[in-house]
C-alpha positions in Angstrom: 0.0 0.0 0.0 1.3 3.4 -1.0 1.5 6.4 1.4 0.7 8.5 -1.6 -2.9 8.0 -2.9 -3.0 6.5 -6.4 0.7 5.7 -6.5 2.2 2.3 -6.6 5.7 2.3 -5.0 6.6 -1.2 -6.1 8.5 -1.8 -9.3 9.4 -5.2 -10.7 12.3 -6.1 -12.9 12.8 -9.3 -14.9 16.4 -10.4 -14.8 17.9 -12.0 -18.0 21.1 -13.8 -18.9 22.3 -13.3 -22.4 23.5 -16.4 -24.1 26.1 -15.1 -26.6 26.5 -18.4 -28.4 22.8 -18.8 -29.2 22.0 -15.1 -29.3 19.0 -15.6 -26.9 18.0 -14.2 -23.5 16.8 -16.5 -20.7 14.8 -15.2 -17.8 16.6 -16.2 -14.6 14.8 -14.2 -11.9 12.8 -11.2 -10.8 13.6 -8.3 -8.5 11.3 -6.0 -6.6 12.1 -2.4 -5.9 10.3 -0.7 -3.0 11.2 3.0 -2.9 8.9 5.7 -1.9 10.3 8.2 -4.4 12.1 7.9 -7.7 15.8 8.9 -7.5 18.3 9.3 -10.2 20.1 6.0 -10.8 17.3 3.6 -9.6 17.5 1.4 -12.6 21.3 1.4 -12.6 21.2 0.3 -8.9 18.8 -2.5 -9.7 21.1 -3.7 -12.5 24.0 -3.8 -10.1 21.9 -5.7 -7.6 20.8 -8.2 -10.3 24.4 -8.8 -11.3 25.5 -9.4 -7.7 22.6 -11.9 -7.1 22.4 -13.7 -10.4 25.9 -13.6 -12.0 27.9 -16.8 -11.8 31.1 -14.9 -11.6 32.4 -11.3 -12.2 33.1 -12.2 -15.8 29.3 -13.0 -16.1 28.3 -9.4 -15.2 28.0 -8.2 -18.8 25.6 -11.0 -19.6 23.0 -10.0 -17.0 20.4 -7.4 -18.0 17.0 -6.3 -16.5 13.7 -5.1 -17.9 11.1 -3.2 -15.9 7.7 -4.9 -16.1 5.6 -2.7 -13.9 5.5 0.7 -12.2 
C-alpha cells in the first residue's frame, strides 16, 4: 500500500542472462524495488543488484540485464 494515494511504489524487474553463443536471453529471476520516491540511478542500482545476485562470476556481469515490467 502506498503512502501517496494512487501511486504504486513497487516496481518489478525481470532479470535475464544473455547467451552469446545462441543469441538468446533466458529469464533467470525477478527483483522488486520498493522505494517511496524515484531517484536518479534507480535502474542502474537495480542492475548492479541483479548482477550481484544472479551472475555466476564477475566475468558473467556483462551477460546480466534487466527489464522493468511494472510501475
